[in-house]
C-alpha positions as MATLAB code, in Angstrom:
seq = 'XXXXXXXXXXXXXXXXXXXXXXXXXXXXXXXXXXXXXXXXXXXXXXXXXXXXXXXXXXXXXXXXXXXXXXXXXXXXXXXXXXXXXXXXXXXXXXXXXXXXXXXXXXXXXXXXXXXXXXXXXXXXXXXXXXXXXXXXXXXXXXXXXXXXXXXXXXXXXXXXXXXXXXXXXXXXXXXXXXXXXXXXXXXXXXXXXXXXXXXXXXXXXXXXXXXXXXXXXXXXXXXXXXXXXXXXXXXXXXXXXXXXXXXXXXXXXXXXXXXXXXXXXXXXXXXXXXXXXXXXXXXXXXXXXXXXXXXXXXXXXXXXXXXXXXXXXXXXXXXXXXXXXXXXXXXXXXXXXXXXXXXXXXXXXXXXXXXXXXXXXXXXXXXXXXXXXXXXXXXXXXXXXXXXXXXXXXXXXXXXXXXXXXXXXXXXXXXXXXXXXXXXXXXXXXXXXXXXXXXXXXXXXXXXXXXXXXXXXXXXXXXXXXXXXXXXXXXXXXXXXXXXXXXXXXXXXXXXXXXXXXXXXXXXXXXXXXXXXXXXXXXXXXXXXXXXXXXXXXXXXXXXXXXXXXXXXXXXXXXXXXXXXXXXXXXXXXXXXXXXXXXXXXXXXXXXXXXXXXXXXXXXXXXXXXXXXXXXXXXXXXXXXXXXXXXXXXXXXXXXXXXXXXXXXXXXXXXXXXXXXXXXXXXXXXXXXXXXXXXXXXXXXXXXXXXXXXXXXXXXXXXXXXXXXXXXXXXXXXXXXXXXXXXXXXXXXXXXXXXXXX';
ca = [
      61.960  -43.377   36.787;
      59.925  -43.639   33.541;
      56.236  -46.789   25.856;
      55.223  -45.809   21.930;
      52.667  -46.676   19.984;
      54.943  -50.012   18.681;
      54.822  -51.314   21.952;
      51.380  -52.479   22.119;
      49.951  -56.327   22.008;
      52.249  -57.535   24.290;
      49.662  -58.756   26.872;
      50.478  -57.237   30.063;
      47.064  -55.516   30.110;
      45.357  -58.957   31.111;
      47.703  -59.421   34.307;
      47.372  -55.208   35.414;
      43.537  -54.500   35.187;
      42.833  -51.060   34.660;
      40.557  -49.625   37.362;
      36.378  -48.652   36.694;
      36.431  -45.226   35.164;
      33.273  -43.630   34.453;
      34.953  -41.967   31.370;
      36.937  -45.141   30.018;
      35.488  -44.963   26.842;
      37.789  -41.361   26.468;
      40.885  -42.794   27.873;
      41.529  -45.958   26.900;
      44.644  -47.529   25.062;
      43.086  -50.872   24.044;
      45.813  -53.558   23.520;
      48.565  -51.461   25.187;
      51.521  -53.225   27.647;
      55.110  -52.858   28.276;
      57.983  -53.636   25.704;
      59.571  -56.424   26.830;
      62.090  -59.110   25.908;
      66.016  -60.343   26.749;
      67.767  -57.208   25.372;
      65.212  -54.846   27.039;
      64.881  -53.818   30.886;
      61.516  -53.216   31.627;
      59.188  -52.363   34.629;
      58.547  -55.895   35.362;
      62.358  -56.361   35.447;
      62.800  -54.026   37.817;
      60.196  -54.748   40.084;
      61.440  -58.234   40.420;
      65.475  -57.290   40.459;
      67.071  -57.777   43.805;
      67.456  -54.988   46.037;
      70.641  -55.118   48.245;
      70.923  -53.072   51.121;
      74.315  -51.675   52.332;
      77.283  -53.924   52.914;
      78.365  -53.969   56.666;
      82.002  -55.692   57.781;
      82.696  -57.257   61.099;
      85.322  -55.586   63.536;
      88.038  -57.692   61.586;
      87.392  -56.230   58.323;
      87.088  -59.988   56.431;
      83.800  -60.461   56.050;
      80.600  -58.167   55.036;
      77.312  -58.677   55.183;
      74.113  -57.411   52.937;
      70.774  -57.644   53.588;
      68.980  -58.477   50.106;
      65.237  -58.539   49.235;
      63.678  -59.692   46.162;
      60.037  -59.618   45.071;
      58.445  -62.529   43.113;
      55.729  -61.599   40.428;
      54.691  -65.310   40.228;
      54.434  -65.708   43.929;
      53.732  -62.150   44.966;
      55.817  -62.551   47.628;
      59.217  -60.590   48.971;
      62.004  -63.094   49.934;
      64.585  -61.572   52.410;
      68.116  -63.113   52.935;
      71.345  -62.284   53.975;
      74.563  -62.362   51.587;
      78.051  -62.832   53.679;
      81.103  -62.331   51.507;
      84.536  -62.091   52.088;
      86.483  -58.682   51.889;
      89.602  -60.504   50.888;
      90.420  -63.762   49.356;
      88.335  -66.230   47.215;
      85.394  -67.679   49.432;
      82.570  -68.798   48.187;
      79.708  -66.472   49.197;
      76.942  -67.499   51.490;
      73.362  -66.641   50.709;
      71.467  -67.276   54.348;
      67.404  -67.100   53.790;
      65.355  -64.983   56.178;
      62.177  -66.646   56.245;
      60.428  -63.734   58.395;
      62.751  -61.084   57.335;
      64.275  -59.336   60.323;
      67.280  -57.252   61.164;
      71.081  -58.075   61.331;
      74.174  -56.573   62.745;
      77.780  -58.588   63.771;
      78.231  -59.210   67.581;
      81.921  -60.634   66.640;
      84.217  -61.255   63.663;
      82.376  -64.480   63.376;
      78.920  -63.993   64.726;
      75.639  -62.160   63.744;
      72.966  -61.499   65.293;
      69.344  -61.612   64.014;
      66.297  -59.802   65.251;
      63.195  -61.555   64.113;
      59.292  -61.226   64.749;
      58.153  -63.967   66.580;
      54.663  -64.979   67.560;
      51.264  -64.330   66.805;
      49.102  -61.199   66.925;
      49.156  -59.600   70.628;
      52.089  -62.263   71.413;
      54.334  -61.305   68.930;
      57.982  -59.675   70.067;
      61.539  -59.417   68.974;
      63.409  -62.295   69.062;
      67.076  -62.194   69.210;
      69.209  -65.484   67.580;
      73.065  -65.634   67.343;
      74.292  -66.837   63.751;
      77.976  -68.411   63.918;
      79.831  -68.631   60.462;
      82.952  -70.292   59.169;
      85.607  -69.722   56.426;
      87.111  -72.656   55.449;
      90.235  -73.165   53.288;
      90.088  -73.492   50.308;
      87.390  -71.070   50.610;
      83.319  -71.259   51.879;
      81.738  -69.634   54.037;
      79.645  -71.804   55.902;
      76.857  -71.232   58.917;
      75.958  -72.965   62.034;
      72.285  -73.272   62.737;
      70.762  -69.964   64.660;
      71.012  -70.199   68.518;
      68.303  -68.183   70.331;
      70.274  -65.668   72.247;
      66.751  -64.095   74.275;
      63.585  -61.376   73.450;
      62.558  -58.106   73.883;
      59.215  -56.896   75.507;
      57.705  -55.877   71.943;
      57.389  -56.476   68.387;
      58.876  -53.089   66.958;
      62.446  -52.941   68.602;
      65.133  -51.766   65.655;
      68.171  -49.577   64.716;
      70.360  -51.822   66.725;
      74.007  -51.069   67.750;
      76.304  -52.803   69.758;
      79.280  -51.992   71.920;
      81.749  -55.087   72.119;
      84.215  -53.883   74.207;
      81.158  -52.792   76.922;
      78.932  -55.741   76.647;
      75.903  -53.511   75.754;
      73.382  -53.329   73.008;
      71.570  -49.783   72.183;
      68.417  -49.886   69.867;
      65.040  -47.731   69.571;
      61.345  -48.243   70.148;
      57.974  -47.336   70.952;
      56.903  -46.552   74.188;
      54.004  -44.159   76.037;
      54.304  -41.299   77.940;
      55.814  -43.431   80.918;
      58.897  -44.562   78.963;
      58.511  -48.435   80.330;
      59.382  -50.600   77.603;
      57.850  -53.215   79.661;
      54.681  -52.038   79.758;
      54.496  -50.714   76.041;
      51.669  -53.461   75.602;
      49.734  -53.551   78.441;
      49.245  -49.539   77.609;
      48.899  -50.365   73.721;
      45.850  -52.995   74.841;
      44.823  -49.772   76.794;
      44.719  -47.901   73.732;
      43.220  -50.029   71.497;
      40.011  -50.919   73.979;
      39.605  -46.778   74.748;
      35.801  -47.759   73.461;
      36.426  -44.444   70.440;
      38.503  -43.983   67.576;
      39.440  -40.412   68.167;
      43.080  -38.819   68.072;
      43.055  -35.556   69.951;
      46.129  -32.885   69.765;
      46.727  -29.724   71.461;
      50.080  -29.059   69.393;
      51.204  -30.209   65.774;
      52.419  -32.813   64.455;
      48.917  -34.214   64.544;
      50.016  -36.837   61.237;
      53.566  -36.956   59.701;
      54.532  -38.032   56.482;
      51.849  -41.060   56.234;
      51.116  -42.012   59.671;
      48.676  -40.150   62.466;
      50.533  -39.363   65.047;
      49.324  -41.881   68.286;
      50.570  -41.684   72.159;
      53.888  -43.593   71.516;
      56.935  -42.047   70.975;
      60.398  -43.082   70.060;
      63.714  -43.385   72.584;
      66.519  -45.049   72.843;
      67.001  -48.664   75.068;
      70.521  -50.147   76.373;
      70.602  -53.693   77.731;
      73.349  -55.988   78.507;
      74.403  -58.586   75.766;
      77.135  -60.184   76.105;
      78.951  -63.636   75.803;
      79.935  -65.870   78.531;
      82.595  -68.449   79.156;
      80.322  -71.229   77.664;
      80.217  -69.671   74.560;
      76.673  -69.169   74.858;
      75.676  -65.303   74.146;
      72.647  -64.131   76.828;
      70.990  -60.756   76.939;
      69.895  -59.078   79.840;
      66.030  -58.495   81.245;
      66.761  -54.892   82.325;
      65.923  -52.125   79.384;
      67.615  -48.881   80.313;
      65.371  -45.895   78.755;
      68.236  -43.774   78.379;
      66.143  -40.497   77.283;
      63.711  -41.041   80.092;
      62.238  -37.668   81.230;
      64.119  -35.450   78.858;
      61.469  -34.863   76.595;
      63.783  -35.978   73.709;
      63.062  -38.329   71.092;
      65.770  -40.197   69.052;
      65.395  -41.660   65.839;
      64.161  -38.077   64.548;
      60.978  -39.514   62.584;
      59.795  -40.257   59.896;
      62.893  -41.637   58.531;
      65.817  -41.413   61.205;
      67.232  -44.762   61.624;
      70.890  -45.765   63.467;
      72.285  -42.681   61.395;
      70.533  -40.763   64.431;
      72.643  -42.441   67.108;
      76.452  -43.502   67.195;
      77.564  -45.455   70.271;
      81.312  -46.043   72.251;
      82.080  -48.349   74.944;
      80.529  -45.215   77.549;
      78.212  -43.363   75.622;
      75.788  -42.609   73.270;
      75.922  -39.747   70.877;
      72.235  -38.771   69.276;
      70.247  -36.250   67.466;
      66.807  -34.779   68.561;
      64.559  -32.000   67.782;
      64.883  -29.213   70.263;
      62.114  -30.390   72.565;
      61.281  -26.692   73.172;
      60.304  -25.602   69.742;
      57.031  -26.400   67.764;
      57.889  -29.476   65.353;
      56.339  -28.739   62.704;
      57.484  -25.401   61.863;
      60.936  -25.833   63.204;
      63.991  -28.135   61.862;
      66.609  -27.275   64.701;
      68.100  -30.324   66.064;
      70.667  -30.555   68.913;
      73.150  -33.231   69.849;
      73.479  -34.722   73.108;
      75.659  -37.035   75.120;
      74.087  -39.866   77.547;
      76.186  -42.356   79.496;
      75.629  -46.202   77.995;
      73.803  -47.129   81.248;
      71.770  -44.408   81.730;
      73.467  -43.299   85.150;
      72.997  -39.713   83.934;
      70.399  -37.629   82.110;
      71.169  -36.413   78.312;
      73.184  -33.422   78.159;
      73.400  -31.256   74.922;
      76.803  -30.303   73.256;
      75.870  -28.217   70.361;
      74.852  -24.509   71.481;
      73.801  -21.689   70.004;
      71.924  -20.634   66.619;
      71.666  -23.378   63.743;
      69.114  -25.489   62.262;
      69.021  -29.485   61.713;
      71.709  -31.714   62.763;
      72.095  -35.578   61.393;
      74.703  -38.142   61.281;
      76.573  -37.751   64.868;
      79.640  -40.402   65.336;
      82.231  -40.994   67.387;
      85.427  -41.944   66.144;
      87.288  -45.174   67.595;
      88.923  -43.530   70.684;
      85.892  -42.488   71.836;
      87.336  -38.853   72.605;
      85.993  -37.007   69.672;
      82.773  -36.813   67.942;
      81.659  -35.358   64.695;
      77.849  -34.583   62.552;
      76.660  -32.560   60.212;
      75.201  -29.180   61.198;
      73.422  -26.710   58.790;
      72.968  -22.801   59.691;
      69.391  -21.991   59.202;
      66.200  -23.361   61.344;
      63.378  -24.100   59.075;
      65.709  -25.296   56.032;
      66.022  -28.608   55.099;
      68.348  -27.635   52.392;
      71.012  -25.697   54.042;
      74.655  -26.214   53.506;
      75.450  -29.398   56.020;
      78.787  -28.106   57.270;
      81.522  -30.709   59.293;
      81.552  -30.089   63.095;
      84.048  -31.727   65.310;
      83.593  -31.978   68.785;
      86.242  -32.519   71.246;
      84.929  -34.567   74.608;
      87.917  -34.104   76.328;
      87.993  -30.257   76.006;
      84.199  -29.481   75.201;
      85.346  -27.850   72.288;
      83.425  -27.509   68.585;
      84.927  -26.205   65.665;
      83.518  -26.250   61.847;
      85.823  -27.557   59.114;
      84.367  -27.272   56.387;
      82.600  -23.717   56.346;
      84.598  -22.683   53.572;
      83.558  -26.170   51.107;
      80.755  -25.176   49.166;
      79.455  -28.950   49.535;
      77.451  -30.609   51.715;
      78.077  -33.008   54.133;
      76.205  -36.342   54.209;
      77.582  -39.454   56.518;
      80.807  -39.106   58.279;
      83.352  -41.888   59.384;
      86.382  -41.459   61.449;
      89.575  -44.037   59.801;
      90.948  -46.271   62.698;
      93.681  -44.446   63.436;
      91.237  -41.443   64.012;
      93.702  -39.334   61.982;
      91.384  -39.232   58.960;
      87.500  -38.118   58.626;
      85.810  -39.586   55.592;
      82.559  -38.383   54.212;
      80.292  -38.547   51.452;
      78.886  -35.522   49.622;
      77.182  -34.775   46.901;
      79.209  -33.040   44.009;
      78.077  -32.718   40.268;
      75.452  -34.758   40.222;
      77.365  -37.700   41.925;
      77.459  -38.728   45.923;
      81.651  -38.883   46.214;
      83.618  -39.952   49.229;
      86.076  -37.385   50.265;
      88.792  -37.355   52.987;
      90.048  -35.048   55.479;
      92.933  -34.882   57.665;
      91.702  -34.260   61.856;
      92.853  -30.793   62.550;
      94.264  -29.745   66.075;
      91.477  -28.950   68.271;
      91.375  -25.218   68.783;
      91.599  -23.510   72.006;
      87.786  -22.584   71.885;
      84.828  -23.437   70.295;
      84.104  -21.618   66.523;
      82.690  -21.884   63.321;
      85.148  -20.658   61.647;
      88.817  -21.843   62.776;
      92.163  -20.812   60.913;
      92.907  -24.285   59.235;
      95.822  -24.964   56.705;
      95.193  -26.002   53.079;
      95.442  -29.160   54.569;
      92.888  -29.504   56.391;
      90.210  -27.507   54.935;
      90.617  -28.930   51.278;
      88.548  -32.752   51.032;
      90.248  -34.866   48.625;
      88.364  -36.570   46.726;
      88.548  -40.692   46.659;
      85.505  -41.877   43.875;
      84.394  -40.123   41.361;
      81.585  -41.743   39.981;
      77.821  -43.254   41.535;
      76.172  -42.758   44.635;
      78.250  -43.630   47.875;
      76.786  -44.695   51.182;
      77.785  -46.328   54.061;
      81.442  -45.887   54.342;
      83.177  -47.955   56.771;
      87.130  -47.997   57.478;
      88.616  -51.246   58.058;
      92.329  -52.080   58.886;
      95.388  -51.789   56.704;
      94.108  -48.488   55.696;
      91.186  -49.803   53.406;
      87.730  -48.590   52.858;
      84.740  -50.468   52.691;
      81.568  -48.341   50.507;
      78.302  -49.575   48.919;
      77.661  -47.755   45.566;
      74.796  -47.594   42.967;
      74.664  -46.114   39.829;
      72.177  -45.077   37.003;
      72.636  -48.844   35.653;
      73.129  -50.702   38.565;
      71.351  -50.863   42.312;
      73.702  -51.404   45.299;
      76.820  -53.313   45.174;
      79.866  -53.323   47.575;
      83.388  -52.491   46.949;
      86.558  -51.861   48.657;
      89.389  -48.895   48.202;
      92.572  -50.141   48.992;
      95.629  -48.068   49.116;
      94.624  -44.952   50.993;
      97.988  -44.124   52.526;
      99.286  -43.689   49.291;
      99.283  -40.619   47.138;
      97.657  -41.567   44.442;
      94.325  -42.496   43.185;
      93.254  -45.680   45.432;
      92.290  -48.901   44.010;
      88.827  -50.344   43.877;
      87.696  -53.859   44.109;
      84.041  -54.991   43.926;
      82.872  -57.453   45.949;
      79.561  -58.118   44.853;
      77.170  -58.128   41.387;
      73.695  -58.947   42.940;
      72.222  -57.695   39.610;
      74.486  -59.330   37.304;
      72.623  -62.263   36.201;
      69.139  -60.535   35.808;
      70.958  -57.845   33.655;
      72.786  -59.599   31.658;
      72.370  -58.832   27.806;
      70.122  -55.199   29.050;
      72.328  -52.499   28.242;
      71.457  -49.834   30.061;
      72.222  -46.363   29.366;
      74.876  -45.052   31.605;
      73.842  -41.335   31.366;
      75.535  -38.364   29.636;
      76.266  -34.886   31.207;
      75.696  -31.670   29.276;
      75.561  -28.326   29.662;
      73.876  -25.391   29.250;
      73.504  -21.296   30.078;
      70.511  -21.177   32.317;
      69.024  -17.950   34.411;
      71.765  -15.149   35.037;
      74.310  -16.508   32.703;
      75.011  -19.998   35.073;
      76.109  -23.180   34.109;
      73.531  -25.830   34.038;
      73.397  -29.555   34.289;
      71.665  -32.386   32.600;
      71.682  -35.981   31.803;
      71.090  -37.326   28.571;
      69.521  -41.096   28.794;
      69.414  -42.564   25.265;
      67.239  -45.382   24.503;
      68.435  -48.937   23.171;
      69.669  -48.362   19.464;
      69.837  -44.790   19.193;
      72.483  -43.972   16.674;
      73.743  -40.079   15.943;
      72.952  -38.930   12.362;
      70.119  -41.738   12.008;
      66.856  -40.342   10.373;
      64.564  -41.893   12.482;
      63.262  -39.617   14.903;
      62.724  -40.822   18.778;
      60.064  -39.460   21.087;
      61.461  -37.041   23.924;
      60.909  -37.073   27.881;
      61.882  -34.595   29.937;
      62.221  -35.481   33.699;
      61.802  -32.933   36.578;
      62.683  -33.710   39.754;
      61.176  -31.924   43.228;
      62.366  -31.571   46.599;
      62.136  -28.764   46.335;
      65.556  -28.981   46.082;
      67.136  -31.870   44.960;
      68.861  -33.601   42.057;
      68.757  -35.948   39.240;
      72.081  -38.398   40.265;
      74.101  -41.059   38.945;
      72.268  -43.278   41.343;
      70.006  -46.397   41.017;
      66.270  -45.588   41.745;
      63.837  -48.633   42.140;
      60.674  -45.938   41.591;
      62.281  -43.267   39.285;
      64.430  -44.990   37.309;
      65.639  -42.647   33.825;
      66.591  -46.172   32.218;
      63.296  -47.994   32.568;
      61.941  -44.955   30.468;
      64.457  -44.743   27.923;
      64.234  -48.231   27.611;
      60.879  -48.126   26.320;
      62.170  -46.308   23.354;
      62.354  -42.605   24.652;
      65.056  -40.172   24.584;
      65.015  -39.105   28.433;
      66.404  -35.733   29.419;
      66.864  -35.205   33.366;
      67.692  -31.586   33.913;
      69.229  -30.080   37.260;
      67.883  -26.829   37.236;
      68.365  -23.386   40.038;
      67.154  -25.284   43.393;
      69.457  -28.231   42.320;
      71.792  -29.886   45.232;
      75.518  -30.613   44.634;
      76.262  -27.936   42.518;
      77.197  -25.551   45.135;
      74.836  -23.551   47.857;
      74.456  -20.727   45.660;
      72.120  -22.617   42.973;
      70.164  -24.747   45.504;
      69.424  -21.519   47.826;
      68.088  -19.701   44.404;
      65.137  -21.292   43.943;
      63.357  -19.943   47.566;
      60.614  -17.520   46.560;
      61.145  -17.900   43.161;
      60.118  -21.419   42.439;
      58.495  -19.961   38.988;
      60.944  -17.884   37.727;
      64.784  -18.792   37.454;
      64.300  -22.663   37.322;
      62.075  -22.466   34.671;
      64.292  -20.210   32.502;
      66.493  -22.851   32.824;
      64.179  -25.460   32.279;
      62.989  -23.971   28.830;
      66.868  -23.157   28.014;
      67.980  -27.109   28.535;
      64.838  -28.008   26.717;
      66.034  -25.749   23.477;
      69.375  -26.919   23.533;
      68.497  -30.105   23.365;
      65.933  -29.488   20.507;
      68.886  -27.327   18.948;
      71.742  -30.249   19.257;
      70.000  -33.480   18.975;
      68.595  -33.787   15.833;
      67.619  -37.530   16.115;
      64.375  -36.349   18.928;
      61.103  -35.210   17.576;
      59.888  -32.072   19.370;
      56.069  -33.554   18.155;
      56.244  -36.347   20.531;
      57.453  -34.667   23.568;
      55.991  -35.162   26.980;
      56.571  -34.075   30.695;
      56.972  -36.235   33.896;
      57.006  -34.639   37.150;
      58.388  -35.660   40.127;
      57.067  -34.176   43.531;
      58.465  -34.178   46.895;
      57.798  -30.658   48.719;
      55.281  -27.623   47.914;
      57.167  -25.832   45.304;
      58.956  -28.228   42.322;
      55.614  -30.328   42.635;
      53.633  -27.890   41.259;
      55.762  -27.881   38.005;
      53.003  -29.806   35.955;
      50.199  -26.964   37.286;
      52.526  -24.371   36.728;
      53.496  -25.630   32.601;
      49.738  -25.959   32.493;
      48.790  -22.445   32.968;
      52.275  -20.804   31.191;
      51.731  -22.129   27.582;
      54.310  -19.365   26.197;
      56.865  -21.817   27.749;
      56.703  -23.338   24.432;
      57.442  -26.820   25.574;
      54.842  -28.016   23.229;
      54.138  -30.799   25.206;
      51.832  -33.582   24.149;
      51.065  -34.836   27.752;
      51.794  -34.331   31.361;
      52.143  -36.272   33.996;
      52.120  -34.969   37.744;
      53.244  -37.369   40.357;
      51.502  -36.405   43.825;
      52.005  -32.760   42.947;
      50.631  -29.848   44.587;
      47.625  -27.982   43.486;
      47.471  -24.610   45.083;
      50.303  -23.163   46.792;
      48.034  -20.772   49.648;
      45.985  -23.513   51.211;
      49.214  -25.829   50.916;
      50.618  -23.495   53.499;
      48.170  -25.307   55.708;
      47.486  -28.302   54.813;
      50.854  -29.655   54.667;
      52.838  -31.878   57.531;
      56.065  -29.978   57.724;
      55.000  -26.490   57.578;
      58.778  -25.401   57.373;
      58.659  -26.352   53.661;
      56.073  -23.700   52.866;
      57.360  -20.891   55.638;
      61.272  -21.137   53.827;
      60.172  -21.632   50.042;
      57.147  -18.860   50.012;
      58.808  -16.330   51.854;
      56.655  -16.584   55.485;
      53.309  -18.157   56.554;
      50.534  -18.038   54.358;
      48.853  -15.141   55.438;
      52.077  -12.991   56.054;
      52.794  -10.021   53.451;
      55.784  -11.484   51.918;
      54.185  -15.150   51.314;
      51.350  -13.228   49.858;
      52.878  -11.680   46.908;
      54.886  -14.532   46.273;
      51.930  -16.570   45.959;
      50.250  -14.253   44.069;
      53.145  -14.207   41.326;
      53.745  -18.067   41.700;
      50.313  -19.747   42.854;
      49.361  -22.451   39.867;
      45.674  -21.723   40.335;
      45.775  -18.481   39.208;
      46.568  -19.751   36.185;
      44.181  -22.363   35.445;
      42.172  -20.989   33.145;
      45.029  -21.416   30.375;
      45.551  -25.272   31.264;
      44.998  -27.342   28.126;
      47.563  -30.327   27.885;
      46.446  -33.651   29.061;
      47.370  -34.669   32.047;
      47.557  -37.722   33.957;
      47.345  -37.240   38.075;
      48.787  -39.832   40.331;
      48.022  -39.674   43.973;
      48.688  -41.422   47.558;
      46.052  -41.134   50.049;
      48.307  -41.436   52.528;
      50.611  -38.705   51.706;
      50.287  -36.207   54.069;
      53.392  -34.293   52.744;
      50.870  -33.458   49.774;
      47.421  -34.363   50.650;
      45.543  -36.341   47.856;
      42.831  -33.412   47.800;
      45.629  -31.422   45.728;
      45.314  -34.042   42.949;
      41.942  -34.442   43.186;
      41.097  -30.712   42.772;
      43.816  -30.504   39.926;
      41.807  -33.471   38.504;
      38.110  -31.496   38.999;
      39.462  -28.515   37.054;
      41.094  -30.436   34.176;
      37.789  -32.097   33.968;
      35.609  -29.284   33.938;
      37.873  -28.006   31.221;
      36.940  -30.453   29.333;
      40.798  -31.259   29.238;
      41.645  -35.253   28.851;
      43.020  -36.187   32.049;
      43.281  -39.397   34.183;
      43.274  -39.439   38.284;
      45.429  -42.688   39.591;
      44.869  -43.181   43.441;
      46.483  -45.306   45.621;
      44.758  -45.603   48.983;
      47.544  -47.371   50.657;
      50.640  -45.566   49.224;
      52.091  -42.598   50.659;
      54.398  -39.634   48.793;
      55.856  -43.107   47.491;
      54.688  -46.183   45.794;
      56.364  -48.625   47.541;
      54.218  -51.995   46.951;
      55.594  -53.939   44.071;
      52.436  -54.703   42.469;
      51.510  -50.807   42.451;
      54.638  -50.049   41.107;
      53.831  -51.987   38.088;
      50.595  -50.202   37.930;
      52.296  -46.939   38.125;
      54.413  -47.954   35.182;
      51.427  -48.988   33.311;
      49.081  -45.744   33.954;
      52.450  -43.591   32.769;
      53.731  -45.606   29.979;
      49.771  -46.247   28.342;
      49.145  -42.371   29.135;
      52.210  -40.971   27.064;
      51.434  -43.636   24.533;
      48.033  -42.637   23.847;
      49.306  -38.399   23.204;
      52.258  -40.331   21.296;
      51.132  -37.979   18.385;
      51.738  -40.560   15.443;
      53.359  -44.032   14.979;
      56.834  -45.429   14.422;
];
């Protein structure tokens, strides 16, 4: 996530030219460049580091593949590959290059399917290939040449899940109102040739995240896929729309994928937005079952009042399912509870009602006796296990469970775990990142024993590039915040930092968005605390009121009070650091605020208007922030964000009361701190006019300010060259207001 004056003159300015500016003479930092070297991890290193995805094991649990992408600044392109490694033994891993990218999934223990785009322009389709691998003794993984299986009618098929017992492939794709996948291209052509460019809407969403909503929607399809007696794989030609005529759409946009549905040998379980409710101000999602062959319509297996549901999965036997469920419709950060559903008995029951953590992903053990979940806990994403309890006689949110069924056991303690996959013989595959490393694949062994499981690391993707670059693991600190609560923060120290030294280090405060979120022991390609530390800053990242992973009470306490308790916490944490870390220089202090939704994204603006807080920042950086609350309640895409956080819709009494108290626009006359504003034009969560409005205010006030617009980026900066430009502008701005030299 996040270079002092000594870092000038290293030549990057010529590589990343500045955008023309009418007032560039007041903002220039001639000769500025990143600090780089063999012992430092710079933004240039960050964008060129391998970016591994999640590990996926084969059915036998002896091989795992990981999709990997890597950007070359020299070639200005991304290369993609599949890394295949042995879970057991010493076989040399295989890196199989993918010239045109694509998606992979296992067909059997030794065969990967590779779905890749082929053709040009309107003739593009997704082709499916079989890639066979073999493991030789003493230990080499060797590939055969890919063999074409068949193709799909479109170039947008994705999110593949294969049911080997049924010989059926399930995937998602976009279709028009008739739901016919084979006619999708015909309808696409008609839409493109309609003679005008208008989009017309009678309901929300009209645009979502970074896309204007068009005539197509997501749906799930199934098709036959099997291996014949001749050893050849074939795919069918009939693509069954499993959601045809239901009004349901899956995956749920904008971020849904294979975690929105699961398959057994007979059925598909999936989550979808409630079709009866306006999507922009409701979060309610229902869970449904549908036969794998589409022989019956989807039927709902959730019931009653609740909010969003996520991560539906089957157990191994296919007779039980699980998902996460929030209680409140209209709130995205309510506590996610684990719900089990006995399919044969038609009984639902919640088993984490008394556990003050939010469940993320879910996986049943191979014997179906244990369930594994991920959950945020004290700024880590850990894996927990629970035995599967007996099914109660009737559906209930509060079953009577003994301690063994209601006290999750932590299996990991550090980093951010994901992609949990139970393997045979009491093993568990997982993918994990941390503050010091992107994704790697690990295996936990000995889960059946009472002690801590053994951990084996299978991959080390970033190790060669990170050799000699000592990144800070991050140190926890705790202090007393609002209402006497203990509040958490991270210290990320720069290279060369020594306690007791006379040198005074510049200090940088990172503020997360969300509005509910957290700084966690997790890697980020966009907001990486070590990037700031490696450029010579003592970095502080505080998890104030509203943060997740510290209990639902702290998370909920930000609602209708975003300018209150969270800022008491930030002031207290800032004072704690200045009082206890004499090596930092409060005269060289900066704020960098990360935005995600309509409250925390206003923190730069709120600090600007409240100099009495005493932070004494020399400069501020605001990424995709909101400027004014009231208008934002009308302009953001997902209106439920505003409605929950501000106490109602912007014209309602309680919301008007909170707006009057906490809208940063009411305090613009007090703005005085130099401020860099960065915004993406395709950010529909926080439209770019918020950044432009703040910039116009600063300019008219005569406050030094700079606006950086990325016309092709959404709320995130995803393009690699744009990422370098983003870091360049941020560090140049900080250096310009460094206060004094090293």
